[in-house]
Steps between C-alpha positions, in 0.01 A plus 500: 500500500590265211844341486556602139531840322173612352371813318425674826864469610623664181225771525610588846869489405429734215341745740810491723694573179296814433575627847874426442475706176345792694762481772773488233362808314477709814844373626657591155360845521612536863852387412526737202393801715736397788221423747654147553855373443400190300175329400629151554410524867137530408464308177494136400488321169245223486612183317243268352275357769581136408867558553478629856183392675508249787241252365469333841377833640338692213271720697756579774762580237275742318404657828869557569546665158210734575642585841843576359358716213279692734773570754746615233242728345387658825868540607578683169209730520560557868861603441427746216152641575478844637279801428694636203553164332151355549354658187795367292453148646127516430563608144747212463222263622248659263741460205551138601127457479491655160769257384264221603193669357167319475341461155307825405185302441503344853182472695503563875500124556795452262691777674439335837619173373813669372563649843455162658739347252752773582511583866617260776185454709562147639343185351146505373390280791609794732220705362685837561289668230129427473273642233209686663314620185543465129324632194607602146560854627696433823658238727534544878732293710600500864824395652411273790842490660816709484783257417751789420490702834746265672773605263434878531538541877121476528470814287422367161364839371821533295453162347143562399582850375756355251272207422219734413736690268591172323137413450417842364798473264367158384161661426644799309408369151154381603176691555503384858588679826598366841348634819596380853358544840736450793712270293250222573220557249589554138283582202591481127244672294449633147542870460 
């Protein structure tokens, strides 16, 4: 890892910021409805990267931020999720995706890139997501490792359920659809 801030560090920090925005949106709703006492327990404002990062340990510091964001998000969802609330939480996730909609003219490859620029999936060198097949009509990728399960008591189905809703919301203005198999193989294709 380099000893100076580069575009990849800002890219990753922005992705952490998107997860923080999602956590904040769900926590705000949960506080308004009385599901939690106060959202401050689960949310965090991110200052500019340059003002807070430990430049002597850039990679470790960013990993710590990911860990913190993942734990708070999982704790929030774990504390509010139950059968009757799950559809409301999924709708909130879908709406968050719509607020971050992908351009209507996006190709499957452009939609995939938007997802990669949006979701925390480790560093590119981790190769968490690998493209399996790509054409003008569809793009298929496989998740090679589950980096989120550790935060969800080894039951990441809730995480992936919400993430899939966000992705579907992001695609709502496009002529694309998302399909998933076992939350490990994903397809974006034209309808």
